[in-house]
PyMOL CGO cylinders between C-alpha atoms (Angstrom):
from pymol import cmd
from pymol.cgo import CYLINDER

trace = [
    CYLINDER, 100.40, 16.94, 96.98, 100.84, 13.93, 99.56, 0.3, 1, 1, 1, 1, 1, 1,
    CYLINDER, 100.84, 13.93, 99.56, 101.14, 11.08, 98.15, 0.3, 1, 1, 1, 1, 1, 1,
    CYLINDER, 101.14, 11.08, 98.15, 99.17, 7.53, 100.27, 0.3, 1, 1, 1, 1, 1, 1,
    CYLINDER, 99.17, 7.53, 100.27, 99.50, 4.34, 99.53, 0.3, 1, 1, 1, 1, 1, 1,
    CYLINDER, 99.50, 4.34, 99.53, 95.88, 2.50, 98.40, 0.3, 1, 1, 1, 1, 1, 1,
    CYLINDER, 95.88, 2.50, 98.40, 96.98, -0.86, 99.95, 0.3, 1, 1, 1, 1, 1, 1,
    CYLINDER, 96.98, -0.86, 99.95, 96.53, -3.28, 102.60, 0.3, 1, 1, 1, 1, 1, 1,
    CYLINDER, 96.53, -3.28, 102.60, 99.93, -5.19, 101.39, 0.3, 1, 1, 1, 1, 1, 1,
    CYLINDER, 99.93, -5.19, 101.39, 102.60, -5.92, 104.44, 0.3, 1, 1, 1, 1, 1, 1,
    CYLINDER, 102.60, -5.92, 104.44, 105.20, -6.49, 102.49, 0.3, 1, 1, 1, 1, 1, 1,
    CYLINDER, 105.20, -6.49, 102.49, 104.01, -3.18, 99.55, 0.3, 1, 1, 1, 1, 1, 1,
    CYLINDER, 104.01, -3.18, 99.55, 103.33, -1.12, 102.58, 0.3, 1, 1, 1, 1, 1, 1,
    CYLINDER, 103.33, -1.12, 102.58, 106.87, -1.95, 104.40, 0.3, 1, 1, 1, 1, 1, 1,
    CYLINDER, 106.87, -1.95, 104.40, 109.05, -0.79, 100.85, 0.3, 1, 1, 1, 1, 1, 1,
    CYLINDER, 109.05, -0.79, 100.85, 107.00, 2.21, 99.85, 0.3, 1, 1, 1, 1, 1, 1,
    CYLINDER, 107.00, 2.21, 99.85, 106.87, 3.62, 102.93, 0.3, 1, 1, 1, 1, 1, 1,
    CYLINDER, 106.87, 3.62, 102.93, 110.91, 2.92, 102.88, 0.3, 1, 1, 1, 1, 1, 1,
    CYLINDER, 110.91, 2.92, 102.88, 111.66, 4.54, 99.56, 0.3, 1, 1, 1, 1, 1, 1,
    CYLINDER, 111.66, 4.54, 99.56, 108.69, 6.95, 99.03, 0.3, 1, 1, 1, 1, 1, 1,
    CYLINDER, 108.69, 6.95, 99.03, 107.65, 10.42, 100.63, 0.3, 1, 1, 1, 1, 1, 1,
    CYLINDER, 107.65, 10.42, 100.63, 104.49, 8.97, 101.95, 0.3, 1, 1, 1, 1, 1, 1,
    CYLINDER, 104.49, 8.97, 101.95, 101.94, 10.46, 103.62, 0.3, 1, 1, 1, 1, 1, 1,
    CYLINDER, 101.94, 10.46, 103.62, 100.09, 7.20, 104.87, 0.3, 1, 1, 1, 1, 1, 1,
    CYLINDER, 100.09, 7.20, 104.87, 98.27, 4.54, 104.05, 0.3, 1, 1, 1, 1, 1, 1,
    CYLINDER, 98.27, 4.54, 104.05, 94.08, 4.11, 102.54, 0.3, 1, 1, 1, 1, 1, 1,
    CYLINDER, 94.08, 4.11, 102.54, 92.16, 1.37, 103.00, 0.3, 1, 1, 1, 1, 1, 1,
    CYLINDER, 92.16, 1.37, 103.00, 88.68, 0.03, 102.17, 0.3, 1, 1, 1, 1, 1, 1,
    CYLINDER, 88.68, 0.03, 102.17, 87.07, -3.49, 102.37, 0.3, 1, 1, 1, 1, 1, 1,
    CYLINDER, 87.07, -3.49, 102.37, 88.09, -4.62, 99.07, 0.3, 1, 1, 1, 1, 1, 1,
    CYLINDER, 88.09, -4.62, 99.07, 91.22, -4.29, 99.97, 0.3, 1, 1, 1, 1, 1, 1,
    CYLINDER, 91.22, -4.29, 99.97, 91.99, -5.36, 103.56, 0.3, 1, 1, 1, 1, 1, 1,
    CYLINDER, 91.99, -5.36, 103.56, 89.57, -8.84, 102.32, 0.3, 1, 1, 1, 1, 1, 1,
    CYLINDER, 89.57, -8.84, 102.32, 92.42, -8.90, 99.70, 0.3, 1, 1, 1, 1, 1, 1,
    CYLINDER, 92.42, -8.90, 99.70, 94.70, -9.93, 102.19, 0.3, 1, 1, 1, 1, 1, 1,
    CYLINDER, 94.70, -9.93, 102.19, 92.63, -12.72, 103.39, 0.3, 1, 1, 1, 1, 1, 1,
    CYLINDER, 92.63, -12.72, 103.39, 93.80, -12.10, 107.06, 0.3, 1, 1, 1, 1, 1, 1,
    CYLINDER, 93.80, -12.10, 107.06, 91.94, -11.22, 110.80, 0.3, 1, 1, 1, 1, 1, 1,
    CYLINDER, 91.94, -11.22, 110.80, 91.40, -7.18, 110.49, 0.3, 1, 1, 1, 1, 1, 1,
    CYLINDER, 91.40, -7.18, 110.49, 93.12, -5.64, 113.64, 0.3, 1, 1, 1, 1, 1, 1,
    CYLINDER, 93.12, -5.64, 113.64, 96.50, -7.76, 113.29, 0.3, 1, 1, 1, 1, 1, 1,
    CYLINDER, 96.50, -7.76, 113.29, 96.57, -6.64, 109.78, 0.3, 1, 1, 1, 1, 1, 1,
    CYLINDER, 96.57, -6.64, 109.78, 95.18, -2.86, 110.85, 0.3, 1, 1, 1, 1, 1, 1,
    CYLINDER, 95.18, -2.86, 110.85, 97.80, -2.35, 113.58, 0.3, 1, 1, 1, 1, 1, 1,
    CYLINDER, 97.80, -2.35, 113.58, 100.76, -3.79, 111.89, 0.3, 1, 1, 1, 1, 1, 1,
    CYLINDER, 100.76, -3.79, 111.89, 100.10, -0.90, 109.45, 0.3, 1, 1, 1, 1, 1, 1,
    CYLINDER, 100.10, -0.90, 109.45, 99.87, 1.44, 111.77, 0.3, 1, 1, 1, 1, 1, 1,
    CYLINDER, 99.87, 1.44, 111.77, 103.13, -0.21, 112.99, 0.3, 1, 1, 1, 1, 1, 1,
    CYLINDER, 103.13, -0.21, 112.99, 104.87, 0.55, 109.62, 0.3, 1, 1, 1, 1, 1, 1,
    CYLINDER, 104.87, 0.55, 109.62, 104.07, 4.01, 109.06, 0.3, 1, 1, 1, 1, 1, 1,
    CYLINDER, 104.07, 4.01, 109.06, 103.72, 5.58, 112.57, 0.3, 1, 1, 1, 1, 1, 1,
    CYLINDER, 103.72, 5.58, 112.57, 101.27, 7.46, 114.57, 0.3, 1, 1, 1, 1, 1, 1,
    CYLINDER, 101.27, 7.46, 114.57, 102.56, 10.97, 112.25, 0.3, 1, 1, 1, 1, 1, 1,
    CYLINDER, 102.56, 10.97, 112.25, 101.46, 9.46, 109.17, 0.3, 1, 1, 1, 1, 1, 1,
    CYLINDER, 101.46, 9.46, 109.17, 97.55, 9.25, 108.00, 0.3, 1, 1, 1, 1, 1, 1,
    CYLINDER, 97.55, 9.25, 108.00, 95.73, 6.43, 108.05, 0.3, 1, 1, 1, 1, 1, 1,
    CYLINDER, 95.73, 6.43, 108.05, 92.21, 6.32, 106.31, 0.3, 1, 1, 1, 1, 1, 1,
    CYLINDER, 92.21, 6.32, 106.31, 90.32, 2.68, 107.34, 0.3, 1, 1, 1, 1, 1, 1,
    CYLINDER, 90.32, 2.68, 107.34, 86.47, 2.47, 106.16, 0.3, 1, 1, 1, 1, 1, 1,
    CYLINDER, 86.47, 2.47, 106.16, 83.60, 1.71, 108.67, 0.3, 1, 1, 1, 1, 1, 1,
    CYLINDER, 83.60, 1.71, 108.67, 81.31, -1.18, 107.13, 0.3, 1, 1, 1, 1, 1, 1,
    CYLINDER, 81.31, -1.18, 107.13, 78.29, 0.08, 109.69, 0.3, 1, 1, 1, 1, 1, 1,
    CYLINDER, 78.29, 0.08, 109.69, 75.32, 1.67, 107.70, 0.3, 1, 1, 1, 1, 1, 1,
    CYLINDER, 75.32, 1.67, 107.70, 73.63, 4.03, 110.06, 0.3, 1, 1, 1, 1, 1, 1,
    CYLINDER, 73.63, 4.03, 110.06, 75.14, 6.88, 111.42, 0.3, 1, 1, 1, 1, 1, 1,
    CYLINDER, 75.14, 6.88, 111.42, 75.34, 6.42, 114.88, 0.3, 1, 1, 1, 1, 1, 1,
    CYLINDER, 75.34, 6.42, 114.88, 76.45, 2.79, 114.35, 0.3, 1, 1, 1, 1, 1, 1,
    CYLINDER, 76.45, 2.79, 114.35, 78.85, 4.47, 112.07, 0.3, 1, 1, 1, 1, 1, 1,
    CYLINDER, 78.85, 4.47, 112.07, 80.13, 7.03, 114.77, 0.3, 1, 1, 1, 1, 1, 1,
    CYLINDER, 80.13, 7.03, 114.77, 80.69, 3.77, 117.33, 0.3, 1, 1, 1, 1, 1, 1,
    CYLINDER, 80.69, 3.77, 117.33, 82.49, 2.05, 114.73, 0.3, 1, 1, 1, 1, 1, 1,
    CYLINDER, 82.49, 2.05, 114.73, 84.92, 5.17, 114.19, 0.3, 1, 1, 1, 1, 1, 1,
    CYLINDER, 84.92, 5.17, 114.19, 85.66, 5.95, 117.88, 0.3, 1, 1, 1, 1, 1, 1,
    CYLINDER, 85.66, 5.95, 117.88, 86.01, 1.87, 118.11, 0.3, 1, 1, 1, 1, 1, 1,
    CYLINDER, 86.01, 1.87, 118.11, 88.84, 2.58, 114.95, 0.3, 1, 1, 1, 1, 1, 1,
    CYLINDER, 88.84, 2.58, 114.95, 90.39, 5.39, 116.55, 0.3, 1, 1, 1, 1, 1, 1,
    CYLINDER, 90.39, 5.39, 116.55, 90.95, 4.24, 120.09, 0.3, 1, 1, 1, 1, 1, 1,
    CYLINDER, 90.95, 4.24, 120.09, 93.09, 1.33, 118.82, 0.3, 1, 1, 1, 1, 1, 1,
    CYLINDER, 93.09, 1.33, 118.82, 94.54, 2.70, 116.06, 0.3, 1, 1, 1, 1, 1, 1,
    CYLINDER, 94.54, 2.70, 116.06, 94.91, 5.99, 117.36, 0.3, 1, 1, 1, 1, 1, 1,
    CYLINDER, 94.91, 5.99, 117.36, 97.73, 8.50, 115.83, 0.3, 1, 1, 1, 1, 1, 1,
    CYLINDER, 97.73, 8.50, 115.83, 96.82, 10.35, 112.41, 0.3, 1, 1, 1, 1, 1, 1,
    CYLINDER, 96.82, 10.35, 112.41, 93.71, 8.46, 112.08, 0.3, 1, 1, 1, 1, 1, 1,
    CYLINDER, 93.71, 8.46, 112.08, 91.10, 9.25, 109.25, 0.3, 1, 1, 1, 1, 1, 1,
    CYLINDER, 91.10, 9.25, 109.25, 87.25, 7.37, 109.23, 0.3, 1, 1, 1, 1, 1, 1,
    CYLINDER, 87.25, 7.37, 109.23, 86.40, 6.43, 105.30, 0.3, 1, 1, 1, 1, 1, 1,
    CYLINDER, 86.40, 6.43, 105.30, 82.63, 6.88, 105.24, 0.3, 1, 1, 1, 1, 1, 1,
    CYLINDER, 82.63, 6.88, 105.24, 80.51, 6.37, 101.90, 0.3, 1, 1, 1, 1, 1, 1,
    CYLINDER, 80.51, 6.37, 101.90, 78.25, 9.56, 100.64, 0.3, 1, 1, 1, 1, 1, 1,
    CYLINDER, 78.25, 9.56, 100.64, 74.95, 8.79, 101.40, 0.3, 1, 1, 1, 1, 1, 1,
    CYLINDER, 74.95, 8.79, 101.40, 72.51, 10.46, 103.82, 0.3, 1, 1, 1, 1, 1, 1,
    CYLINDER, 72.51, 10.46, 103.82, 73.58, 8.48, 106.97, 0.3, 1, 1, 1, 1, 1, 1,
    CYLINDER, 73.58, 8.48, 106.97, 77.13, 9.32, 106.11, 0.3, 1, 1, 1, 1, 1, 1,
    CYLINDER, 77.13, 9.32, 106.11, 76.57, 12.99, 106.11, 0.3, 1, 1, 1, 1, 1, 1,
    CYLINDER, 76.57, 12.99, 106.11, 75.35, 12.72, 109.60, 0.3, 1, 1, 1, 1, 1, 1,
    CYLINDER, 75.35, 12.72, 109.60, 77.95, 11.04, 110.55, 0.3, 1, 1, 1, 1, 1, 1,
    CYLINDER, 77.95, 11.04, 110.55, 80.29, 12.86, 109.52, 0.3, 1, 1, 1, 1, 1, 1,
    CYLINDER, 80.29, 12.86, 109.52, 78.85, 16.24, 111.15, 0.3, 1, 1, 1, 1, 1, 1,
    CYLINDER, 78.85, 16.24, 111.15, 78.79, 13.92, 114.53, 0.3, 1, 1, 1, 1, 1, 1,
    CYLINDER, 78.79, 13.92, 114.53, 81.82, 12.70, 114.06, 0.3, 1, 1, 1, 1, 1, 1,
    CYLINDER, 81.82, 12.70, 114.06, 83.51, 16.74, 113.42, 0.3, 1, 1, 1, 1, 1, 1,
    CYLINDER, 83.51, 16.74, 113.42, 82.00, 17.44, 117.03, 0.3, 1, 1, 1, 1, 1, 1,
    CYLINDER, 82.00, 17.44, 117.03, 83.73, 14.72, 118.17, 0.3, 1, 1, 1, 1, 1, 1,
    CYLINDER, 83.73, 14.72, 118.17, 87.27, 15.47, 116.98, 0.3, 1, 1, 1, 1, 1, 1,
    CYLINDER, 87.27, 15.47, 116.98, 87.32, 12.75, 114.43, 0.3, 1, 1, 1, 1, 1, 1,
    CYLINDER, 87.32, 12.75, 114.43, 89.00, 12.89, 111.13, 0.3, 1, 1, 1, 1, 1, 1,
    CYLINDER, 89.00, 12.89, 111.13, 86.69, 11.87, 108.10, 0.3, 1, 1, 1, 1, 1, 1,
    CYLINDER, 86.69, 11.87, 108.10, 87.22, 10.86, 104.82, 0.3, 1, 1, 1, 1, 1, 1,
    CYLINDER, 87.22, 10.86, 104.82, 83.71, 10.93, 102.23, 0.3, 1, 1, 1, 1, 1, 1,
    CYLINDER, 83.71, 10.93, 102.23, 84.30, 8.41, 99.75, 0.3, 1, 1, 1, 1, 1, 1,
    CYLINDER, 84.30, 8.41, 99.75, 83.02, 6.79, 96.47, 0.3, 1, 1, 1, 1, 1, 1,
    CYLINDER, 83.02, 6.79, 96.47, 82.48, 10.58, 95.91, 0.3, 1, 1, 1, 1, 1, 1,
    CYLINDER, 82.48, 10.58, 95.91, 81.68, 10.93, 92.26, 0.3, 1, 1, 1, 1, 1, 1,
    CYLINDER, 81.68, 10.93, 92.26, 80.00, 14.07, 91.35, 0.3, 1, 1, 1, 1, 1, 1,
    CYLINDER, 80.00, 14.07, 91.35, 81.34, 17.75, 92.36, 0.3, 1, 1, 1, 1, 1, 1,
    CYLINDER, 81.34, 17.75, 92.36, 77.71, 18.24, 94.06, 0.3, 1, 1, 1, 1, 1, 1,
    CYLINDER, 77.71, 18.24, 94.06, 78.80, 14.78, 96.25, 0.3, 1, 1, 1, 1, 1, 1,
    CYLINDER, 78.80, 14.78, 96.25, 81.94, 16.53, 96.56, 0.3, 1, 1, 1, 1, 1, 1,
    CYLINDER, 81.94, 16.53, 96.56, 80.44, 19.72, 98.22, 0.3, 1, 1, 1, 1, 1, 1,
    CYLINDER, 80.44, 19.72, 98.22, 77.98, 18.34, 100.83, 0.3, 1, 1, 1, 1, 1, 1,
    CYLINDER, 77.98, 18.34, 100.83, 80.52, 16.12, 102.04, 0.3, 1, 1, 1, 1, 1, 1,
    CYLINDER, 80.52, 16.12, 102.04, 82.68, 19.34, 102.47, 0.3, 1, 1, 1, 1, 1, 1,
    CYLINDER, 82.68, 19.34, 102.47, 80.23, 21.32, 104.20, 0.3, 1, 1, 1, 1, 1, 1,
    CYLINDER, 80.23, 21.32, 104.20, 79.24, 18.47, 106.70, 0.3, 1, 1, 1, 1, 1, 1,
    CYLINDER, 79.24, 18.47, 106.70, 82.76, 18.58, 107.60, 0.3, 1, 1, 1, 1, 1, 1,
    CYLINDER, 82.76, 18.58, 107.60, 84.75, 16.21, 105.97, 0.3, 1, 1, 1, 1, 1, 1,
    CYLINDER, 84.75, 16.21, 105.97, 88.50, 16.42, 105.74, 0.3, 1, 1, 1, 1, 1, 1,
    CYLINDER, 88.50, 16.42, 105.74, 89.12, 14.98, 102.87, 0.3, 1, 1, 1, 1, 1, 1,
    CYLINDER, 89.12, 14.98, 102.87, 86.77, 14.06, 100.03, 0.3, 1, 1, 1, 1, 1, 1,
    CYLINDER, 86.77, 14.06, 100.03, 87.97, 10.95, 97.56, 0.3, 1, 1, 1, 1, 1, 1,
    CYLINDER, 87.97, 10.95, 97.56, 86.59, 11.14, 93.95, 0.3, 1, 1, 1, 1, 1, 1,
    CYLINDER, 86.59, 11.14, 93.95, 86.97, 7.64, 91.61, 0.3, 1, 1, 1, 1, 1, 1,
    CYLINDER, 86.97, 7.64, 91.61, 89.26, 8.81, 89.12, 0.3, 1, 1, 1, 1, 1, 1,
    CYLINDER, 89.26, 8.81, 89.12, 89.19, 5.38, 86.61, 0.3, 1, 1, 1, 1, 1, 1,
    CYLINDER, 89.19, 5.38, 86.61, 85.65, 4.89, 87.91, 0.3, 1, 1, 1, 1, 1, 1,
    CYLINDER, 85.65, 4.89, 87.91, 84.73, 7.55, 86.00, 0.3, 1, 1, 1, 1, 1, 1,
    CYLINDER, 84.73, 7.55, 86.00, 86.49, 7.10, 82.99, 0.3, 1, 1, 1, 1, 1, 1,
    CYLINDER, 86.49, 7.10, 82.99, 84.81, 3.54, 82.47, 0.3, 1, 1, 1, 1, 1, 1,
    CYLINDER, 84.81, 3.54, 82.47, 81.77, 4.97, 82.24, 0.3, 1, 1, 1, 1, 1, 1,
    CYLINDER, 81.77, 4.97, 82.24, 82.85, 7.38, 79.62, 0.3, 1, 1, 1, 1, 1, 1,
    CYLINDER, 82.85, 7.38, 79.62, 83.79, 10.08, 81.96, 0.3, 1, 1, 1, 1, 1, 1,
    CYLINDER, 83.79, 10.08, 81.96, 86.25, 12.06, 82.72, 0.3, 1, 1, 1, 1, 1, 1,
    CYLINDER, 86.25, 12.06, 82.72, 87.30, 11.64, 86.38, 0.3, 1, 1, 1, 1, 1, 1,
    CYLINDER, 87.30, 11.64, 86.38, 90.82, 13.76, 85.94, 0.3, 1, 1, 1, 1, 1, 1,
    CYLINDER, 90.82, 13.76, 85.94, 87.98, 16.88, 85.13, 0.3, 1, 1, 1, 1, 1, 1,
    CYLINDER, 87.98, 16.88, 85.13, 85.84, 15.92, 87.78, 0.3, 1, 1, 1, 1, 1, 1,
    CYLINDER, 85.84, 15.92, 87.78, 88.93, 16.40, 90.20, 0.3, 1, 1, 1, 1, 1, 1,
    CYLINDER, 88.93, 16.40, 90.20, 89.74, 19.42, 88.92, 0.3, 1, 1, 1, 1, 1, 1,
    CYLINDER, 89.74, 19.42, 88.92, 85.62, 21.02, 89.17, 0.3, 1, 1, 1, 1, 1, 1,
    CYLINDER, 85.62, 21.02, 89.17, 85.87, 19.78, 93.11, 0.3, 1, 1, 1, 1, 1, 1,
    CYLINDER, 85.87, 19.78, 93.11, 89.08, 21.56, 93.74, 0.3, 1, 1, 1, 1, 1, 1,
    CYLINDER, 89.08, 21.56, 93.74, 87.44, 24.40, 91.95, 0.3, 1, 1, 1, 1, 1, 1,
    CYLINDER, 87.44, 24.40, 91.95, 84.58, 24.71, 93.98, 0.3, 1, 1, 1, 1, 1, 1,
    CYLINDER, 84.58, 24.71, 93.98, 86.20, 24.40, 96.95, 0.3, 1, 1, 1, 1, 1, 1,
    CYLINDER, 86.20, 24.40, 96.95, 88.71, 27.52, 96.33, 0.3, 1, 1, 1, 1, 1, 1,
    CYLINDER, 88.71, 27.52, 96.33, 85.73, 29.22, 95.63, 0.3, 1, 1, 1, 1, 1, 1,
    CYLINDER, 85.73, 29.22, 95.63, 83.75, 28.64, 98.70, 0.3, 1, 1, 1, 1, 1, 1,
    CYLINDER, 83.75, 28.64, 98.70, 86.97, 28.79, 100.78, 0.3, 1, 1, 1, 1, 1, 1,
    CYLINDER, 86.97, 28.79, 100.78, 86.23, 25.14, 102.51, 0.3, 1, 1, 1, 1, 1, 1,
    CYLINDER, 86.23, 25.14, 102.51, 89.12, 24.00, 103.96, 0.3, 1, 1, 1, 1, 1, 1,
    CYLINDER, 89.12, 24.00, 103.96, 88.29, 20.26, 102.67, 0.3, 1, 1, 1, 1, 1, 1,
    CYLINDER, 88.29, 20.26, 102.67, 91.03, 18.48, 100.63, 0.3, 1, 1, 1, 1, 1, 1,
    CYLINDER, 91.03, 18.48, 100.63, 90.09, 16.29, 97.47, 0.3, 1, 1, 1, 1, 1, 1,
    CYLINDER, 90.09, 16.29, 97.47, 91.85, 13.09, 97.97, 0.3, 1, 1, 1, 1, 1, 1,
    CYLINDER, 91.85, 13.09, 97.97, 92.18, 11.36, 94.38, 0.3, 1, 1, 1, 1, 1, 1,
    CYLINDER, 92.18, 11.36, 94.38, 91.01, 7.58, 93.93, 0.3, 1, 1, 1, 1, 1, 1,
    CYLINDER, 91.01, 7.58, 93.93, 90.98, 5.14, 91.85, 0.3, 1, 1, 1, 1, 1, 1,
    CYLINDER, 90.98, 5.14, 91.85, 93.97, 5.17, 89.19, 0.3, 1, 1, 1, 1, 1, 1,
    CYLINDER, 93.97, 5.17, 89.19, 94.77, 2.41, 86.27, 0.3, 1, 1, 1, 1, 1, 1,
    CYLINDER, 94.77, 2.41, 86.27, 97.75, 4.63, 84.81, 0.3, 1, 1, 1, 1, 1, 1,
    CYLINDER, 97.75, 4.63, 84.81, 100.60, 7.22, 86.01, 0.3, 1, 1, 1, 1, 1, 1,
    CYLINDER, 100.60, 7.22, 86.01, 98.98, 9.75, 83.58, 0.3, 1, 1, 1, 1, 1, 1,
    CYLINDER, 98.98, 9.75, 83.58, 95.58, 9.56, 85.27, 0.3, 1, 1, 1, 1, 1, 1,
    CYLINDER, 95.58, 9.56, 85.27, 97.97, 10.82, 88.74, 0.3, 1, 1, 1, 1, 1, 1,
    CYLINDER, 97.97, 10.82, 88.74, 99.72, 13.61, 86.92, 0.3, 1, 1, 1, 1, 1, 1,
    CYLINDER, 99.72, 13.61, 86.92, 96.83, 15.25, 85.66, 0.3, 1, 1, 1, 1, 1, 1,
    CYLINDER, 96.83, 15.25, 85.66, 94.96, 15.76, 88.77, 0.3, 1, 1, 1, 1, 1, 1,
    CYLINDER, 94.96, 15.76, 88.77, 98.43, 16.77, 89.54, 0.3, 1, 1, 1, 1, 1, 1,
    CYLINDER, 98.43, 16.77, 89.54, 98.04, 19.24, 87.17, 0.3, 1, 1, 1, 1, 1, 1,
    CYLINDER, 98.04, 19.24, 87.17, 94.74, 20.04, 88.11, 0.3, 1, 1, 1, 1, 1, 1,
    CYLINDER, 94.74, 20.04, 88.11, 95.56, 21.13, 91.69, 0.3, 1, 1, 1, 1, 1, 1,
    CYLINDER, 95.56, 21.13, 91.69, 93.84, 18.30, 93.38, 0.3, 1, 1, 1, 1, 1, 1,
    CYLINDER, 93.84, 18.30, 93.38, 95.83, 17.72, 97.03, 0.3, 1, 1, 1, 1, 1, 1,
    CYLINDER, 95.83, 17.72, 97.03, 96.06, 15.07, 97.56, 0.3, 1, 1, 1, 1, 1, 1,
    CYLINDER, 96.06, 15.07, 97.56, 96.54, 10.96, 95.69, 0.3, 1, 1, 1, 1, 1, 1,
    CYLINDER, 96.54, 10.96, 95.69, 95.72, 7.87, 96.53, 0.3, 1, 1, 1, 1, 1, 1,
    CYLINDER, 95.72, 7.87, 96.53, 97.59, 4.58, 95.10, 0.3, 1, 1, 1, 1, 1, 1,
    CYLINDER, 97.59, 4.58, 95.10, 99.31, 1.50, 94.38, 0.3, 1, 1, 1, 1, 1, 1,
    CYLINDER, 99.31, 1.50, 94.38, 102.49, 0.53, 94.68, 0.3, 1, 1, 1, 1, 1, 1,
    CYLINDER, 102.49, 0.53, 94.68, 102.54, -0.24, 91.21, 0.3, 1, 1, 1, 1, 1, 1,
    CYLINDER, 102.54, -0.24, 91.21, 101.72, 3.02, 90.18, 0.3, 1, 1, 1, 1, 1, 1,
    CYLINDER, 101.72, 3.02, 90.18, 103.71, 4.43, 92.51, 0.3, 1, 1, 1, 1, 1, 1,
    CYLINDER, 103.71, 4.43, 92.51, 107.05, 3.14, 91.03, 0.3, 1, 1, 1, 1, 1, 1,
    CYLINDER, 107.05, 3.14, 91.03, 105.61, 4.03, 87.20, 0.3, 1, 1, 1, 1, 1, 1,
    CYLINDER, 105.61, 4.03, 87.20, 105.51, 7.78, 88.36, 0.3, 1, 1, 1, 1, 1, 1,
    CYLINDER, 105.51, 7.78, 88.36, 109.54, 7.74, 88.84, 0.3, 1, 1, 1, 1, 1, 1,
    CYLINDER, 109.54, 7.74, 88.84, 110.29, 5.29, 85.97, 0.3, 1, 1, 1, 1, 1, 1,
    CYLINDER, 110.29, 5.29, 85.97, 111.07, 6.54, 82.78, 0.3, 1, 1, 1, 1, 1, 1,
    CYLINDER, 111.07, 6.54, 82.78, 113.40, 5.30, 79.95, 0.3, 1, 1, 1, 1, 1, 1,
    CYLINDER, 113.40, 5.30, 79.95, 115.17, 8.79, 79.30, 0.3, 1, 1, 1, 1, 1, 1,
    CYLINDER, 115.17, 8.79, 79.30, 116.11, 8.53, 83.05, 0.3, 1, 1, 1, 1, 1, 1,
    CYLINDER, 116.11, 8.53, 83.05, 117.73, 4.74, 83.15, 0.3, 1, 1, 1, 1, 1, 1,
    CYLINDER, 117.73, 4.74, 83.15, 119.85, 5.92, 79.98, 0.3, 1, 1, 1, 1, 1, 1,
    CYLINDER, 119.85, 5.92, 79.98, 120.87, 8.84, 82.22, 0.3, 1, 1, 1, 1, 1, 1,
    CYLINDER, 120.87, 8.84, 82.22, 121.96, 7.03, 84.97, 0.3, 1, 1, 1, 1, 1, 1,
    CYLINDER, 121.96, 7.03, 84.97, 123.56, 4.85, 83.08, 0.3, 1, 1, 1, 1, 1, 1,
    CYLINDER, 123.56, 4.85, 83.08, 125.58, 7.20, 81.01, 0.3, 1, 1, 1, 1, 1, 1,
    CYLINDER, 125.58, 7.20, 81.01, 126.68, 8.58, 84.32, 0.3, 1, 1, 1, 1, 1, 1,
    CYLINDER, 126.68, 8.58, 84.32, 128.00, 5.28, 85.55, 0.3, 1, 1, 1, 1, 1, 1,
    CYLINDER, 128.00, 5.28, 85.55, 129.56, 4.94, 82.10, 0.3, 1, 1, 1, 1, 1, 1,
    CYLINDER, 129.56, 4.94, 82.10, 131.72, 7.66, 82.12, 0.3, 1, 1, 1, 1, 1, 1,
    CYLINDER, 131.72, 7.66, 82.12, 132.61, 7.67, 85.72, 0.3, 1, 1, 1, 1, 1, 1,
    CYLINDER, 132.61, 7.67, 85.72, 133.92, 4.12, 85.14, 0.3, 1, 1, 1, 1, 1, 1,
    CYLINDER, 133.92, 4.12, 85.14, 135.97, 4.60, 82.29, 0.3, 1, 1, 1, 1, 1, 1,
    CYLINDER, 135.97, 4.60, 82.29, 138.21, 7.00, 84.08, 0.3, 1, 1, 1, 1, 1, 1,
    CYLINDER, 138.21, 7.00, 84.08, 138.06, 6.14, 87.92, 0.3, 1, 1, 1, 1, 1, 1,
    CYLINDER, 138.06, 6.14, 87.92, 136.65, 1.93, 87.74, 0.3, 1, 1, 1, 1, 1, 1,
    CYLINDER, 136.65, 1.93, 87.74, 134.99, 1.08, 90.37, 0.3, 1, 1, 1, 1, 1, 1,
    CYLINDER, 134.99, 1.08, 90.37, 136.28, 3.59, 92.89, 0.3, 1, 1, 1, 1, 1, 1,
    CYLINDER, 136.28, 3.59, 92.89, 133.91, 5.78, 94.80, 0.3, 1, 1, 1, 1, 1, 1,
    CYLINDER, 133.91, 5.78, 94.80, 134.02, 9.33, 95.69, 0.3, 1, 1, 1, 1, 1, 1,
    CYLINDER, 134.02, 9.33, 95.69, 135.04, 8.17, 99.40, 0.3, 1, 1, 1, 1, 1, 1,
    CYLINDER, 135.04, 8.17, 99.40, 137.43, 6.34, 97.88, 0.3, 1, 1, 1, 1, 1, 1,
    CYLINDER, 137.43, 6.34, 97.88, 140.13, 9.34, 97.16, 0.3, 1, 1, 1, 1, 1, 1,
    CYLINDER, 140.13, 9.34, 97.16, 142.60, 11.28, 99.19, 0.3, 1, 1, 1, 1, 1, 1,
    CYLINDER, 142.60, 11.28, 99.19, 141.53, 14.46, 100.45, 0.3, 1, 1, 1, 1, 1, 1,
]
cmd.load_cgo(trace, "trace")
């Protein structure tokens, strides 16, 4: 399972990159515009924080395949490293995906809502497909079930495309995707922090500290003579 941060908030990226085993960062036009910053300085700073080895997924804004390819090549040239062009599923998007794969550019096909869409994207050469979990739940669908079905289809046909589940509102959705064999998830900093949080964990840690200080006070292991 790969954990990827879904934000363009520089401080959140800096913090989570330090404390969590992140595989990279994903963005989209909505996430970028939320920061109200100039585009290039913002995405360059994200790259500088996570380094060139970790993945950076940036979504294109063009609509026609040839223009999508041009924009993806520009992004790759500027951001370098482990880069994926995010392309919404569409006819033009599939055409652009096939073109970019011939050029050796990583592609994440996004805005996926059905296993059929995901399968077509994978056949076009996508490295990742991004199904939207919570948005499906909001229309009385089952987002995690769709993710599981996509994973099973890829396994059935021997496809190397990875499922990058997106659009989460709680840690339980992330857990269910992981249980269904999802390859990767992209989540907010808040959800990432929620995943490691549990009241019983807090109680156990407090118990360790109480028992230790009850005998040794403020002394640390490094304070003892060897």
